[in-house]
PDB file of N, CA, C and O in Angstrom:
ATOM      1  N   MET A   1     -87.200 -75.778  81.413  1.00  0.00           N
ATOM      2  CA  MET A   1     -87.963 -74.542  81.272  1.00  0.00           C
ATOM      3  C   MET A   1     -88.215 -73.975  82.667  1.00  0.00           C
ATOM      4  O   MET A   1     -88.565 -74.706  83.593  1.00  0.00           O
ATOM      5  N   THR A   2     -88.038 -72.696  82.798  1.00  0.00           N
ATOM      6  CA  THR A   2     -88.244 -72.011  84.064  1.00  0.00           C
ATOM      7  C   THR A   2     -89.447 -71.094  83.943  1.00  0.00           C
ATOM      8  O   THR A   2     -89.615 -70.398  82.942  1.00  0.00           O
ATOM      9  N   LYS A   3     -90.282 -71.099  84.970  1.00  0.00           N
ATOM     10  CA  LYS A   3     -91.422 -70.177  85.001  1.00  0.00           C
ATOM     11  C   LYS A   3     -90.979 -68.896  85.685  1.00  0.00           C
ATOM     12  O   LYS A   3     -90.311 -68.930  86.719  1.00  0.00           O
ATOM     13  N   LEU A   4     -91.353 -67.772  85.104  1.00  0.00           N
ATOM     14  CA  LEU A   4     -91.023 -66.471  85.664  1.00  0.00           C
ATOM     15  C   LEU A   4     -92.307 -65.754  86.053  1.00  0.00           C
ATOM     16  O   LEU A   4     -93.331 -65.877  85.380  1.00  0.00           O
ATOM     17  N   LYS A   5     -92.239 -65.016  87.132  1.00  0.00           N
ATOM     18  CA  LYS A   5     -93.403 -64.258  87.596  1.00  0.00           C
ATOM     19  C   LYS A   5     -93.234 -62.801  87.176  1.00  0.00           C
ATOM     20  O   LYS A   5     -92.159 -62.220  87.319  1.00  0.00           O
ATOM     21  N   VAL A   6     -94.301 -62.229  86.661  1.00  0.00           N
ATOM     22  CA  VAL A   6     -94.292 -60.830  86.240  1.00  0.00           C
ATOM     23  C   VAL A   6     -94.632 -59.966  87.445  1.00  0.00           C
ATOM     24  O   VAL A   6     -95.646 -60.182  88.110  1.00  0.00           O
ATOM     25  N   GLY A   7     -93.771 -58.981  87.723  1.00  0.00           N
ATOM     26  CA  GLY A   7     -93.985 -58.077  88.839  1.00  0.00           C
ATOM     27  C   GLY A   7     -94.995 -56.994  88.494  1.00  0.00           C
ATOM     28  O   GLY A   7     -95.485 -56.940  87.366  1.00  0.00           O
ATOM     29  N   PRO A   8     -95.314 -56.123  89.463  1.00  0.00           N
ATOM     30  CA  PRO A   8     -96.337 -55.091  89.262  1.00  0.00           C
ATOM     31  C   PRO A   8     -96.016 -54.093  88.144  1.00  0.00           C
ATOM     32  O   PRO A   8     -96.930 -53.493  87.579  1.00  0.00           O
ATOM     33  N   LYS A   9     -94.751 -53.909  87.822  1.00  0.00           N
ATOM     34  CA  LYS A   9     -94.374 -52.980  86.748  1.00  0.00           C
ATOM     35  C   LYS A   9     -94.073 -53.715  85.445  1.00  0.00           C
ATOM     36  O   LYS A   9     -93.499 -53.132  84.526  1.00  0.00           O
ATOM     37  N   GLY A  10     -94.453 -54.984  85.357  1.00  0.00           N
ATOM     38  CA  GLY A  10     -94.214 -55.759  84.144  1.00  0.00           C
ATOM     39  C   GLY A  10     -92.812 -56.343  84.064  1.00  0.00           C
ATOM     40  O   GLY A  10     -92.400 -56.833  83.013  1.00  0.00           O
ATOM     41  N   GLN A  11     -92.085 -56.294  85.162  1.00  0.00           N
ATOM     42  CA  GLN A  11     -90.711 -56.780  85.164  1.00  0.00           C
ATOM     43  C   GLN A  11     -90.650 -58.279  85.442  1.00  0.00           C
ATOM     44  O   GLN A  11     -91.471 -58.827  86.177  1.00  0.00           O
ATOM     45  N   VAL A  12     -89.652 -58.929  84.833  1.00  0.00           N
ATOM     46  CA  VAL A  12     -89.353 -60.326  85.138  1.00  0.00           C
ATOM     47  C   VAL A  12     -87.865 -60.406  85.481  1.00  0.00           C
ATOM     48  O   VAL A  12     -87.070 -59.594  85.009  1.00  0.00           O
ATOM     49  N   THR A  13     -87.501 -61.372  86.288  1.00  0.00           N
ATOM     50  CA  THR A  13     -86.104 -61.575  86.639  1.00  0.00           C
ATOM     51  C   THR A  13     -85.623 -62.851  85.987  1.00  0.00           C
ATOM     52  O   THR A  13     -86.159 -63.930  86.244  1.00  0.00           O
ATOM     53  N   LEU A  14     -84.609 -62.729  85.141  1.00  0.00           N
ATOM     54  CA  LEU A  14     -84.031 -63.897  84.489  1.00  0.00           C
ATOM     55  C   LEU A  14     -83.141 -64.633  85.489  1.00  0.00           C
ATOM     56  O   LEU A  14     -82.464 -64.006  86.304  1.00  0.00           O
ATOM     57  N   ILE A  15     -83.146 -65.957  85.423  1.00  0.00           N
ATOM     58  CA  ILE A  15     -82.328 -66.717  86.359  1.00  0.00           C
ATOM     59  C   ILE A  15     -80.845 -66.488  86.072  1.00  0.00           C
ATOM     60  O   ILE A  15     -80.454 -66.185  84.945  1.00  0.00           O
ATOM     61  N   LYS A  16     -80.035 -66.640  87.108  1.00  0.00           N
ATOM     62  CA  LYS A  16     -78.601 -66.356  87.030  1.00  0.00           C
ATOM     63  C   LYS A  16     -77.922 -67.148  85.911  1.00  0.00           C
ATOM     64  O   LYS A  16     -77.100 -66.603  85.175  1.00  0.00           O
ATOM     65  N   LYS A  17     -78.259 -68.416  85.786  1.00  0.00           N
ATOM     66  CA  LYS A  17     -77.639 -69.278  84.770  1.00  0.00           C
ATOM     67  C   LYS A  17     -77.824 -68.690  83.364  1.00  0.00           C
ATOM     68  O   LYS A  17     -76.887 -68.681  82.566  1.00  0.00           O
ATOM     69  N   ILE A  18     -79.015 -68.208  83.069  1.00  0.00           N
ATOM     70  CA  ILE A  18     -79.317 -67.620  81.754  1.00  0.00           C
ATOM     71  C   ILE A  18     -78.595 -66.287  81.582  1.00  0.00           C
ATOM     72  O   ILE A  18     -78.029 -66.018  80.522  1.00  0.00           O
ATOM     73  N   ARG A  19     -78.611 -65.448  82.626  1.00  0.00           N
ATOM     74  CA  ARG A  19     -77.919 -64.147  82.544  1.00  0.00           C
ATOM     75  C   ARG A  19     -76.435 -64.340  82.271  1.00  0.00           C
ATOM     76  O   ARG A  19     -75.852 -63.638  81.445  1.00  0.00           O
ATOM     77  N   GLU A  20     -75.824 -65.295  82.970  1.00  0.00           N
ATOM     78  CA  GLU A  20     -74.395 -65.548  82.784  1.00  0.00           C
ATOM     79  C   GLU A  20     -74.106 -66.122  81.397  1.00  0.00           C
ATOM     80  O   GLU A  20     -73.137 -65.728  80.748  1.00  0.00           O
ATOM     81  N   LYS A  21     -74.943 -67.048  80.949  1.00  0.00           N
ATOM     82  CA  LYS A  21     -74.736 -67.690  79.646  1.00  0.00           C
ATOM     83  C   LYS A  21     -74.735 -66.665  78.514  1.00  0.00           C
ATOM     84  O   LYS A  21     -73.947 -66.776  77.575  1.00  0.00           O
ATOM     85  N   PHE A  22     -75.617 -65.667  78.602  1.00  0.00           N
ATOM     86  CA  PHE A  22     -75.759 -64.690  77.529  1.00  0.00           C
ATOM     87  C   PHE A  22     -75.114 -63.345  77.851  1.00  0.00           C
ATOM     88  O   PHE A  22     -75.288 -62.382  77.104  1.00  0.00           O
ATOM     89  N   GLY A  23     -74.369 -63.270  78.958  1.00  0.00           N
ATOM     90  CA  GLY A  23     -73.639 -62.048  79.299  1.00  0.00           C
ATOM     91  C   GLY A  23     -74.532 -60.877  79.652  1.00  0.00           C
ATOM     92  O   GLY A  23     -74.181 -59.724  79.398  1.00  0.00           O
ATOM     93  N   ILE A  24     -75.685 -61.164  80.237  1.00  0.00           N
ATOM     94  CA  ILE A  24     -76.615 -60.097  80.615  1.00  0.00           C
ATOM     95  C   ILE A  24     -76.284 -59.645  82.033  1.00  0.00           C
ATOM     96  O   ILE A  24     -76.354 -60.425  82.982  1.00  0.00           O
ATOM     97  N   GLU A  25     -75.922 -58.374  82.156  1.00  0.00           N
ATOM     98  CA  GLU A  25     -75.552 -57.783  83.438  1.00  0.00           C
ATOM     99  C   GLU A  25     -76.489 -56.614  83.721  1.00  0.00           C
ATOM    100  O   GLU A  25     -77.200 -56.163  82.823  1.00  0.00           O
ATOM    101  N   PRO A  26     -76.498 -56.114  84.968  1.00  0.00           N
ATOM    102  CA  PRO A  26     -77.317 -54.931  85.237  1.00  0.00           C
ATOM    103  C   PRO A  26     -76.965 -53.812  84.259  1.00  0.00           C
ATOM    104  O   PRO A  26     -75.791 -53.491  84.074  1.00  0.00           O
ATOM    105  N   GLY A  27     -77.965 -53.233  83.645  1.00  0.00           N
ATOM    106  CA  GLY A  27     -77.755 -52.170  82.668  1.00  0.00           C
ATOM    107  C   GLY A  27     -77.656 -52.662  81.232  1.00  0.00           C
ATOM    108  O   GLY A  27     -77.678 -51.857  80.301  1.00  0.00           O
ATOM    109  N   SER A  28     -77.546 -53.981  81.039  1.00  0.00           N
ATOM    110  CA  SER A  28     -77.494 -54.524  79.679  1.00  0.00           C
ATOM    111  C   SER A  28     -78.808 -54.249  78.967  1.00  0.00           C
ATOM    112  O   SER A  28     -79.869 -54.195  79.589  1.00  0.00           O
ATOM    113  N   LEU A  29     -78.722 -54.080  77.662  1.00  0.00           N
ATOM    114  CA  LEU A  29     -79.929 -53.889  76.864  1.00  0.00           C
ATOM    115  C   LEU A  29     -80.369 -55.227  76.282  1.00  0.00           C
ATOM    116  O   LEU A  29     -79.547 -56.031  75.841  1.00  0.00           O
ATOM    117  N   ILE A  30     -81.669 -55.446  76.289  1.00  0.00           N
ATOM    118  CA  ILE A  30     -82.238 -56.634  75.661  1.00  0.00           C
ATOM    119  C   ILE A  30     -83.392 -56.176  74.786  1.00  0.00           C
ATOM    120  O   ILE A  30     -83.938 -55.090  74.980  1.00  0.00           O
ATOM    121  N   GLU A  31     -83.755 -57.001  73.833  1.00  0.00           N
ATOM    122  CA  GLU A  31     -84.910 -56.657  73.009  1.00  0.00           C
ATOM    123  C   GLU A  31     -85.953 -57.753  73.145  1.00  0.00           C
ATOM    124  O   GLU A  31     -85.631 -58.929  73.316  1.00  0.00           O
ATOM    125  N   GLU A  32     -87.201 -57.340  73.066  1.00  0.00           N
ATOM    126  CA  GLU A  32     -88.292 -58.310  73.074  1.00  0.00           C
ATOM    127  C   GLU A  32     -88.870 -58.358  71.671  1.00  0.00           C
ATOM    128  O   GLU A  32     -89.144 -57.330  71.052  1.00  0.00           O
ATOM    129  N   ILE A  33     -89.047 -59.569  71.192  1.00  0.00           N
ATOM    130  CA  ILE A  33     -89.529 -59.766  69.833  1.00  0.00           C
ATOM    131  C   ILE A  33     -90.783 -60.622  69.893  1.00  0.00           C
ATOM    132  O   ILE A  33     -90.779 -61.711  70.466  1.00  0.00           O
ATOM    133  N   GLU A  34     -91.856 -60.119  69.296  1.00  0.00           N
ATOM    134  CA  GLU A  34     -93.090 -60.908  69.232  1.00  0.00           C
ATOM    135  C   GLU A  34     -92.918 -62.004  68.197  1.00  0.00           C
ATOM    136  O   GLU A  34     -92.570 -61.741  67.046  1.00  0.00           O
ATOM    137  N   VAL A  35     -93.168 -63.238  68.619  1.00  0.00           N
ATOM    138  CA  VAL A  35     -93.172 -64.363  67.692  1.00  0.00           C
ATOM    139  C   VAL A  35     -94.576 -64.961  67.707  1.00  0.00           C
ATOM    140  O   VAL A  35     -95.404 -64.594  68.541  1.00  0.00           O
ATOM    141  N   GLU A  36     -94.833 -65.866  66.799  1.00  0.00           N
ATOM    142  CA  GLU A  36     -96.189 -66.382  66.637  1.00  0.00           C
ATOM    143  C   GLU A  36     -96.799 -66.905  67.933  1.00  0.00           C
ATOM    144  O   GLU A  36     -97.974 -66.660  68.210  1.00  0.00           O
ATOM    145  N   ASP A  37     -96.019 -67.613  68.717  1.00  0.00           N
ATOM    146  CA  ASP A  37     -96.595 -68.238  69.907  1.00  0.00           C
ATOM    147  C   ASP A  37     -96.046 -67.691  71.224  1.00  0.00           C
ATOM    148  O   ASP A  37     -96.135 -68.366  72.250  1.00  0.00           O
ATOM    149  N   GLY A  38     -95.482 -66.481  71.215  1.00  0.00           N
ATOM    150  CA  GLY A  38     -94.982 -65.922  72.462  1.00  0.00           C
ATOM    151  C   GLY A  38     -94.059 -64.738  72.259  1.00  0.00           C
ATOM    152  O   GLY A  38     -94.222 -63.944  71.333  1.00  0.00           O
ATOM    153  N   ILE A  39     -93.083 -64.643  73.153  1.00  0.00           N
ATOM    154  CA  ILE A  39     -92.144 -63.524  73.156  1.00  0.00           C
ATOM    155  C   ILE A  39     -90.727 -64.082  73.197  1.00  0.00           C
ATOM    156  O   ILE A  39     -90.430 -64.988  73.975  1.00  0.00           O
ATOM    157  N   LEU A  40     -89.868 -63.541  72.364  1.00  0.00           N
ATOM    158  CA  LEU A  40     -88.455 -63.899  72.372  1.00  0.00           C
ATOM    159  C   LEU A  40     -87.703 -62.747  73.021  1.00  0.00           C
ATOM    160  O   LEU A  40     -87.844 -61.597  72.604  1.00  0.00           O
ATOM    161  N   ILE A  41     -86.910 -63.050  74.034  1.00  0.00           N
ATOM    162  CA  ILE A  41     -86.087 -62.035  74.694  1.00  0.00           C
ATOM    163  C   ILE A  41     -84.651 -62.294  74.271  1.00  0.00           C
ATOM    164  O   ILE A  41     -84.122 -63.390  74.460  1.00  0.00           O
ATOM    165  N   LYS A  42     -84.028 -61.274  73.698  1.00  0.00           N
ATOM    166  CA  LYS A  42     -82.706 -61.448  73.104  1.00  0.00           C
ATOM    167  C   LYS A  42     -81.784 -60.319  73.557  1.00  0.00           C
ATOM    168  O   LYS A  42     -82.171 -59.151  73.499  1.00  0.00           O
ATOM    169  N   PRO A  43     -80.553 -60.652  74.014  1.00  0.00           N
ATOM    170  CA  PRO A  43     -79.629 -59.582  74.407  1.00  0.00           C
ATOM    171  C   PRO A  43     -79.174 -58.786  73.190  1.00  0.00           C
ATOM    172  O   PRO A  43     -79.013 -59.332  72.098  1.00  0.00           O
ATOM    173  N   ILE A  44     -78.971 -57.491  73.396  1.00  0.00           N
ATOM    174  CA  ILE A  44     -78.422 -56.626  72.354  1.00  0.00           C
ATOM    175  C   ILE A  44     -76.942 -56.472  72.669  1.00  0.00           C
ATOM    176  O   ILE A  44     -76.574 -55.956  73.725  1.00  0.00           O
ATOM    177  N   GLU A  45     -76.106 -56.917  71.759  1.00  0.00           N
ATOM    178  CA  GLU A  45     -74.669 -56.864  71.985  1.00  0.00           C
ATOM    179  C   GLU A  45     -74.170 -55.438  71.763  1.00  0.00           C
ATOM    180  O   GLU A  45     -74.436 -54.834  70.724  1.00  0.00           O
ATOM    181  N   SER A  46     -73.450 -54.909  72.740  1.00  0.00           N
ATOM    182  CA  SER A  46     -72.914 -53.551  72.613  1.00  0.00           C
ATOM    183  C   SER A  46     -71.824 -53.517  71.546  1.00  0.00           C
ATOM    184  O   SER A  46     -71.238 -54.545  71.209  1.00  0.00           O
ATOM    185  N   SER A  47     -71.566 -52.346  71.031  1.00  0.00           N
ATOM    186  CA  SER A  47     -70.519 -52.174  70.013  1.00  0.00           C
ATOM    187  C   SER A  47     -69.169 -52.618  70.554  1.00  0.00           C
ATOM    188  O   SER A  47     -68.367 -53.214  69.836  1.00  0.00           O
ATOM    189  N   PHE A  48     -68.925 -52.321  71.828  1.00  0.00           N
ATOM    190  CA  PHE A  48     -67.652 -52.713  72.440  1.00  0.00           C
ATOM    191  C   PHE A  48     -67.521 -54.230  72.485  1.00  0.00           C
ATOM    192  O   PHE A  48     -66.464 -54.772  72.164  1.00  0.00           O
ATOM    193  N   LYS A  49     -68.593 -54.920  72.882  1.00  0.00           N
ATOM    194  CA  LYS A  49     -68.543 -56.385  72.945  1.00  0.00           C
ATOM    195  C   LYS A  49     -68.374 -56.988  71.554  1.00  0.00           C
ATOM    196  O   LYS A  49     -67.662 -57.978  71.388  1.00  0.00           O
ATOM    197  N   LYS A  50     -69.026 -56.394  70.554  1.00  0.00           N
ATOM    198  CA  LYS A  50     -68.857 -56.875  69.177  1.00  0.00           C
ATOM    199  C   LYS A  50     -67.407 -56.717  68.741  1.00  0.00           C
ATOM    200  O   LYS A  50     -66.826 -57.631  68.157  1.00  0.00           O
ATOM    201  N   TRP A  51     -66.821 -55.550  69.027  1.00  0.00           N
ATOM    202  CA  TRP A  51     -65.434 -55.293  68.663  1.00  0.00           C
ATOM    203  C   TRP A  51     -64.510 -56.274  69.369  1.00  0.00           C
ATOM    204  O   TRP A  51     -63.593 -56.821  68.757  1.00  0.00           O
ATOM    205  N   LYS A  52     -64.753 -56.496  70.658  1.00  0.00           N
ATOM    206  CA  LYS A  52     -63.921 -57.404  71.446  1.00  0.00           C
ATOM    207  C   LYS A  52     -64.008 -58.830  70.897  1.00  0.00           C
ATOM    208  O   LYS A  52     -62.993 -59.519  70.795  1.00  0.00           O
ATOM    209  N   ARG A  53     -65.213 -59.270  70.546  1.00  0.00           N
ATOM    210  CA  ARG A  53     -65.414 -60.619  70.000  1.00  0.00           C
ATOM    211  C   ARG A  53     -64.687 -60.754  68.661  1.00  0.00           C
ATOM    212  O   ARG A  53     -64.044 -61.770  68.399  1.00  0.00           O
ATOM    213  N   LEU A  54     -64.789 -59.733  67.822  1.00  0.00           N
ATOM    214  CA  LEU A  54     -64.105 -59.740  66.531  1.00  0.00           C
ATOM    215  C   LEU A  54     -62.589 -59.774  66.720  1.00  0.00           C
ATOM    216  O   LEU A  54     -61.885 -60.510  66.028  1.00  0.00           O
ATOM    217  N   LYS A  55     -62.100 -58.978  67.655  1.00  0.00           N
ATOM    218  CA  LYS A  55     -60.667 -58.939  67.947  1.00  0.00           C
ATOM    219  C   LYS A  55     -60.171 -60.313  68.382  1.00  0.00           C
ATOM    220  O   LYS A  55     -59.100 -60.747  67.958  1.00  0.00           O
ATOM    221  N   GLU A  56     -60.938 -61.000  69.224  1.00  0.00           N
ATOM    222  CA  GLU A  56     -60.548 -62.334  69.686  1.00  0.00           C
ATOM    223  C   GLU A  56     -60.497 -63.327  68.523  1.00  0.00           C
ATOM    224  O   GLU A  56     -59.592 -64.158  68.451  1.00  0.00           O
ATOM    225  N   LYS A  57     -61.468 -63.236  67.617  1.00  0.00           N
ATOM    226  CA  LYS A  57     -61.476 -64.133  66.455  1.00  0.00           C
ATOM    227  C   LYS A  57     -60.260 -63.892  65.570  1.00  0.00           C
ATOM    228  O   LYS A  57     -59.601 -64.837  65.136  1.00  0.00           O
ATOM    229  N   VAL A  58     -59.968 -62.617  65.306  1.00  0.00           N
ATOM    230  CA  VAL A  58     -58.848 -62.272  64.435  1.00  0.00           C
ATOM    231  C   VAL A  58     -57.527 -62.677  65.083  1.00  0.00           C
ATOM    232  O   VAL A  58     -56.650 -63.217  64.410  1.00  0.00           O
ATOM    233  N   SER A  59     -57.378 -62.424  66.376  1.00  0.00           N
ATOM    234  CA  SER A  59     -56.101 -62.721  67.037  1.00  0.00           C
ATOM    235  C   SER A  59     -55.820 -64.218  67.083  1.00  0.00           C
ATOM    236  O   SER A  59     -54.659 -64.622  67.126  1.00  0.00           O
ATOM    237  N   LYS A  60     -56.856 -65.044  67.075  1.00  0.00           N
ATOM    238  CA  LYS A  60     -56.652 -66.494  67.060  1.00  0.00           C
ATOM    239  C   LYS A  60     -56.106 -66.948  65.710  1.00  0.00           C
ATOM    240  O   LYS A  60     -55.341 -67.910  65.642  1.00  0.00           O
ATOM    241  N   LYS A  61     -56.492 -66.264  64.637  1.00  0.00           N
ATOM    242  CA  LYS A  61     -56.094 -66.651  63.290  1.00  0.00           C
ATOM    243  C   LYS A  61     -54.854 -65.907  62.801  1.00  0.00           C
ATOM    244  O   LYS A  61     -54.248 -66.304  61.806  1.00  0.00           O
ATOM    245  N   TRP A  62     -54.476 -64.841  63.485  1.00  0.00           N
ATOM    246  CA  TRP A  62     -53.362 -64.015  63.035  1.00  0.00           C
ATOM    247  C   TRP A  62     -52.048 -64.746  63.298  1.00  0.00           C
ATOM    248  O   TRP A  62     -51.837 -65.243  64.405  1.00  0.00           O
ATOM    249  N   PRO A  63     -51.171 -64.821  62.315  1.00  0.00           N
ATOM    250  CA  PRO A  63     -49.879 -65.495  62.519  1.00  0.00           C
ATOM    251  C   PRO A  63     -49.046 -64.764  63.571  1.00  0.00           C
ATOM    252  O   PRO A  63     -48.959 -63.536  63.555  1.00  0.00           O
ATOM    253  N   SER A  64     -48.445 -65.505  64.467  1.00  0.00           N
ATOM    254  CA  SER A  64     -47.712 -64.886  65.577  1.00  0.00           C
ATOM    255  C   SER A  64     -46.364 -64.302  65.156  1.00  0.00           C
ATOM    256  O   SER A  64     -45.796 -63.476  65.871  1.00  0.00           O
ATOM    257  N   GLU A  65     -45.852 -64.726  64.006  1.00  0.00           N
ATOM    258  CA  GLU A  65     -44.521 -64.263  63.602  1.00  0.00           C
ATOM    259  C   GLU A  65     -44.520 -62.890  62.929  1.00  0.00           C
ATOM    260  O   GLU A  65     -43.449 -62.371  62.612  1.00  0.00           O
ATOM    261  N   ILE A  66     -45.681 -62.292  62.705  1.00  0.00           N
ATOM    262  CA  ILE A  66     -45.746 -60.978  62.057  1.00  0.00           C
ATOM    263  C   ILE A  66     -46.772 -60.097  62.780  1.00  0.00           C
ATOM    264  O   ILE A  66     -47.855 -60.556  63.144  1.00  0.00           O
ATOM    265  N   SER A  67     -46.414 -58.837  62.979  1.00  0.00           N
ATOM    266  CA  SER A  67     -47.346 -57.916  63.636  1.00  0.00           C
ATOM    267  C   SER A  67     -48.304 -57.338  62.598  1.00  0.00           C
ATOM    268  O   SER A  67     -48.044 -57.388  61.396  1.00  0.00           O
ATOM    269  N   SER A  68     -49.394 -56.800  63.074  1.00  0.00           N
ATOM    270  CA  SER A  68     -50.362 -56.193  62.157  1.00  0.00           C
ATOM    271  C   SER A  68     -49.747 -54.999  61.428  1.00  0.00           C
ATOM    272  O   SER A  68     -50.048 -54.762  60.258  1.00  0.00           O
ATOM    273  N   VAL A  69     -48.894 -54.254  62.112  1.00  0.00           N
ATOM    274  CA  VAL A  69     -48.229 -53.098  61.498  1.00  0.00           C
ATOM    275  C   VAL A  69     -47.333 -53.564  60.351  1.00  0.00           C
ATOM    276  O   VAL A  69     -47.334 -52.972  59.272  1.00  0.00           O
ATOM    277  N   GLN A  70     -46.567 -54.631  60.594  1.00  0.00           N
ATOM    278  CA  GLN A  70     -45.695 -55.170  59.543  1.00  0.00           C
ATOM    279  C   GLN A  70     -46.516 -55.635  58.340  1.00  0.00           C
ATOM    280  O   GLN A  70     -46.145 -55.380  57.194  1.00  0.00           O
ATOM    281  N   ALA A  71     -47.620 -56.311  58.602  1.00  0.00           N
ATOM    282  CA  ALA A  71     -48.470 -56.822  57.521  1.00  0.00           C
ATOM    283  C   ALA A  71     -49.013 -55.682  56.671  1.00  0.00           C
ATOM    284  O   ALA A  71     -49.048 -55.779  55.444  1.00  0.00           O
ATOM    285  N   ILE A  72     -49.436 -54.607  57.319  1.00  0.00           N
ATOM    286  CA  ILE A  72     -49.971 -53.450  56.588  1.00  0.00           C
ATOM    287  C   ILE A  72     -48.868 -52.799  55.759  1.00  0.00           C
ATOM    288  O   ILE A  72     -49.076 -52.446  54.598  1.00  0.00           O
ATOM    289  N   GLN A  73     -47.685 -52.643  56.370  1.00  0.00           N
ATOM    290  CA  GLN A  73     -46.567 -52.032  55.644  1.00  0.00           C
ATOM    291  C   GLN A  73     -46.181 -52.868  54.428  1.00  0.00           C
ATOM    292  O   GLN A  73     -45.934 -52.325  53.351  1.00  0.00           O
ATOM    293  N   GLU A  74     -46.128 -54.185  54.598  1.00  0.00           N
ATOM    294  CA  GLU A  74     -45.789 -55.068  53.483  1.00  0.00           C
ATOM    295  C   GLU A  74     -46.847 -55.003  52.388  1.00  0.00           C
ATOM    296  O   GLU A  74     -46.528 -55.008  51.199  1.00  0.00           O
ATOM    297  N   ASP A  75     -48.100 -54.941  52.800  1.00  0.00           N
ATOM    298  CA  ASP A  75     -49.193 -54.883  51.831  1.00  0.00           C
ATOM    299  C   ASP A  75     -49.149 -53.583  51.030  1.00  0.00           C
ATOM    300  O   ASP A  75     -49.448 -53.574  49.836  1.00  0.00           O
ATOM    301  N   ARG A  76     -48.779 -52.499  51.683  1.00  0.00           N
ATOM    302  CA  ARG A  76     -48.722 -51.197  51.008  1.00  0.00           C
ATOM    303  C   ARG A  76     -47.579 -51.114  50.004  1.00  0.00           C
ATOM    304  O   ARG A  76     -47.656 -50.346  49.046  1.00  0.00           O
ATOM    305  N   THR A  77     -46.522 -51.892  50.210  1.00  0.00           N
ATOM    306  CA  THR A  77     -45.378 -51.846  49.298  1.00  0.00           C
ATOM    307  C   THR A  77     -45.564 -52.745  48.081  1.00  0.00           C
ATOM    308  O   THR A  77     -44.740 -52.719  47.166  1.00  0.00           O
ATOM    309  N   LYS A  78     -46.611 -53.522  48.055  1.00  0.00           N
ATOM    310  CA  LYS A  78     -46.877 -54.419  46.912  1.00  0.00           C
ATOM    311  C   LYS A  78     -47.407 -53.657  45.728  1.00  0.00           C
ATOM    312  O   LYS A  78     -47.683 -54.251  44.686  1.00  0.00           O
TER     313      LYS A  78
END
């Protein structure tokens, strides 16, 4: 557990290890959520990052011997 100091404008600086682990960069959006015993700080994933993550998942499972265009064309002819 790391202790963070609150600055005069209510700002806190997350340690580098945490920022890197969760992909938080300057300009990233995060949300603060009130929980029963404190505050949860959670990164908001951009639409682009969501799309990129989905693309990576699909490309890992997609058979290499057929292109997506071929698959769509074959599906349409059924």
